[in-house]
C-alpha positions, 0 to 999 in steps of 0.5 A: 395454167395456175401454179399449185397454190395453198391458201391458209390462215396467216401465221402471226409472225408472217406479217412482214412477209405478207406486207411485202407481198401486198406492197409489191402487188399494189406498187402503184398505190404508195399508201398500202403499206401504211394502211396495213401497218395502221390496221395491224396496230388498231382495234380492227385487227384480228390474227384469225382474219388474215389469209395468205396464198403460198406457192413453192414455200413463198407467200404470193397473195394475201387477203385481209378482213378487219373488224368494222361497225354497222350503225344499225337502228337496234344497236351497233353491230360488229361486222367485217371489211374485206380489204385489201386483197393482193397477188404478186404481180407476176401471178395475177390473172391466174385465179389465186385471188379467187382462191383466197376469197373462196377459202377465206369466205368459207373459213369466216362463215364459221365465225360470229360476224354477220356481214362482210363489206367491201369496195370492189369491182361490181363485175368481179365480186358477185361470183363469190356471193357479194351483193350491192349493199344498198339493195339490202339497206346499207349506207356506204361510209363515204359519198366517194364510193360508187353505189355499185362498188359498195358490196356486202356478203351476208354470213349465216348470222345475218338478220334482216334488221341489220341495216344502216351505215358502215363505219370503217376503222379509223385506219382506213380514214387516216390512210385515205383508203376510202372511196375513189380519189379523182386526180386533180384536173390541173389547168394553167390559165 
């Protein structure tokens, strides 16, 4: 049974606490703290796009959306990227991540951006309405993103002319947080 969780927009003074939760949730990824710092210091950050899960007064989860650009044929279009999302390790698998996504998608649906993109597990995110981005004419920003993992969530302001290539904020590139990196196959002669 899940503990009682309250999902809400993150307060601007909670960045350090949220960062700590995210770093702990991604303890196997040494880059997550650097990515959050780089995003927080970039043009892509918007305080209204960060959501937290709170349990017994403690932050236990976080989902972040940042601004990105869609290089569409008509014009450059402001869009959003969902990344990262993390839940404290001892509470993973209890539905908190799903609550974060559901709450945040409802809140973001009232904004002006037309699309949300993500790189994620193709068996998990479709339950929230994410679809394979290539099926709607979108091009992934990297060849290292598996086609089924590059997904999009159309928002109310989406229009069919909005196709093209997603351009990630530079923070994702500087932190090497785009696509899959394969472990080098080191062989000795």
